[in-house]
C-alpha positions in Angstrom: 8.0 16.9 6.9 10.7 18.1 5.3 11.9 21.7 6.7 12.7 22.9 3.2 8.7 21.8 2.7 6.8 24.5 4.0 3.4 23.2 3.9 1.4 25.8 5.9 2.7 28.4 3.3 2.3 26.2 0.3 -1.5 25.6 1.2 -2.4 29.2 2.0 -0.6 29.9 -1.5 -2.5 27.0 -3.5 -5.5 29.0 -1.9 -4.9 32.1 -3.5 -4.7 29.8 -6.9 -0.8 30.0 -7.3 0.3 27.1 -9.5 3.7 26.9 -8.0 2.3 26.1 -5.2 1.1 22.7 -6.6 3.9 22.5 -8.1 5.6 22.4 -5.1 2.9 19.9 -3.4 3.3 17.6 -6.8 7.1 17.6 -6.3 7.0 17.1 -2.2 4.2 14.1 -2.5 4.8 12.7 -6.1 7.4 10.4 -4.7 5.3 9.4 -1.6 1.9 8.7 -3.4 3.6 7.0 -6.4 5.4 4.6 -3.8 2.0 4.4 -2.0 -0.3 3.7 -5.5 2.0 1.1 -6.8 1.2 -1.0 -3.5 -2.0 -1.1 -4.3 -2.2 -1.6 -8.0 0.8 -3.7 -8.3 1.4 -2.4 -11.6 2.9 0.4 -12.8 0.3 1.0 -15.6 -2.3 3.5 -14.7 -0.7 4.9 -11.7 0.2 8.2 -13.6 -3.2 8.9 -14.7 -4.5 8.6 -11.1 -1.9 10.9 -9.6 -2.8 13.0 -12.7 -6.4 13.0 -11.5 -5.4 13.2 -7.7 -3.7 16.6 -7.9 -6.1 18.2 -11.0 -8.8 17.5 -7.8 -6.6 19.4 -5.4 -6.6 22.2 -7.7 -10.0 22.2 -8.2 -10.7 22.2 -4.3 -7.8 24.4 -3.6 -10.3 26.8 -2.1 -11.6 24.5 0.8 -8.2 23.0 1.9 -7.8 24.8 5.0 -5.6 22.9 7.7 -2.0 21.4 6.6 -2.3 18.5 9.8 -5.1 17.0 7.8 -3.5 17.6 4.3 -1.3 14.2 4.2 -4.8 12.6 5.2 -6.8 14.4 2.5 -4.0 13.9 -0.2 -3.6 9.9 0.6 -7.5 9.5 0.8 -7.9 11.2 -2.4 -5.5 8.6 -3.8 -7.1 5.7 -2.1 -10.4 6.5 -3.3 -9.3 7.2 -7.4 -7.2 3.6 -7.1 -10.2 1.9 -5.7 -12.0 3.5 -8.7 -9.2 2.4 -10.9 -8.8 -1.1 -9.4 -12.8 -1.4 -10.4 -12.6 -0.6 -13.9 -10.2 -3.5 -14.3 -12.4 -6.3 -13.5 -12.3 -7.9 -16.8 -9.4 -10.4 -14.9 -9.7 -12.4 -11.9 -6.9 -11.6 -10.6 -7.7 -7.8 -10.6 -11.1 -8.9 -8.9 -8.9 -10.9 -6.2 -7.4 -7.4 -5.9 -10.2 -5.0 -5.2 -11.0 -7.5 -2.0 -7.4 -7.1 -1.0 -7.5 -3.3 -1.7 -10.8 -2.9 0.6 -9.1 -5.0 3.2 -6.1 -2.6 3.0 -8.6 0.3 3.1 -10.0 -1.2 6.4 -6.1 -1.4 7.4 -5.2 2.0 6.2 -8.0 3.6 8.7 -6.4 2.3 11.5 -4.3 4.5 13.6 -0.5 4.7 13.7 -0.6 2.9 17.4 -2.7 -0.1 16.2 -0.8 -0.4 12.9 2.9 -0.6 15.0 0.7 -2.8 17.0 -0.3 -5.3 14.1 2.6 -5.0 12.0 4.6 -6.5 15.5 2.7 -9.0 15.7 2.8 -10.4 11.7 6.6 -9.8 12.4 6.7 -12.4 15.4 4.5 -14.7 13.7 7.1 -14.8 10.8 9.6 -14.9 12.8 8.6 -18.2 14.3 8.1 -19.9 11.2 10.8 -22.4 10.6 13.9 -20.9 8.7 13.5 -22.3 5.4 10.0 -21.4 5.3 10.4 -17.9 6.6 13.2 -17.2 4.0 10.9 -18.4 1.2 7.8 -16.0 2.6 9.7 -13.4 3.1 11.5 -13.8 -0.7 8.0 -13.9 -2.0 5.8 -11.8 0.1 8.2 -9.0 1.3 11.0 -9.1 -1.5 8.2 -9.5 -4.4 9.9 -12.5 -6.0 8.2 -15.0 -8.4 8.2 -18.6 -7.4 10.4 -19.3 -10.2 13.1 -16.8 -8.9 13.0 -18.0 -5.4 13.2 -21.9 -6.8 16.2 -20.7 -8.4 17.7 -18.8 -5.8 17.8 -21.2 -3.4 17.8 -24.3 -5.8 14.6 -26.1 -5.3 11.7 -27.1 -7.4 8.9 -24.6 -7.9 6.5 -26.9 -5.9 8.6 -27.0 -2.9 8.4 -23.2 -2.9 4.8 -23.2 -3.1 4.8 -26.2 -0.3 6.5 -23.6 2.2 4.4 -20.4 1.2 1.5 -22.4 1.7 2.7 -24.0 4.8 3.7 -20.3 6.1 0.7 -18.6 5.3 -1.3 -21.5 7.2 0.5 -20.9 10.2 0.5 -16.9 10.3 -3.7 -17.1 9.3 -4.0 -19.8 12.5 -2.0 -17.3 14.7 -4.1 -14.4 13.1 -7.2 -15.8 13.6 -6.4 -16.6 17.3 -5.5 -13.0 17.6 -8.0 -11.7 15.9 -6.1 -10.0 13.4 -7.5 -12.3 10.2 -8.0 -9.0 7.7 -4.4 -7.9 8.0 -3.4 -11.2 6.4 -4.9 -10.5 3.3 -2.9 -7.0 3.3 0.2 -8.0 4.4 0.2 -11.5 2.3 -1.1 -10.5 -0.6 -0.3 -6.8 -1.4 
């Protein structure tokens, strides 16, 4: 938490209907919520509307917000729920239907404690690091850097079919290892978000 950001004071002021307190919350949380939202939607379209609704809900429920310790969870839960609603409203497109499945897996993933998350992240990194070098590089470019198959092919001077092959091989190995370890649901979160 930033030292200049005194959440306890701000939440007390917010409960008194102080609009400046809402503005301080907005300035502090907006960038964090925006990045979180972007990882959910994979599109910037609609994020501002969702976040506007988040802060509207905060304002409407300001009298009930009591504890500073749980506020971070509270605001991210509101955001996640509104993002899930936004995703559901976009069901016309098959890719977006797939994202809802990913979001529900992500929701399960987000409900994990920090220790579980760190443990899971370590396991996934270990598995990725065991991939053959070329597969590991292509996988990271695709899933971590967010490059398209075409962009990867251009950077690596290989065909897009070769990129698809390496990503497919990587996913198969990761899936196999995660199944063995009992962490299959994280596969969808890590590979597709």
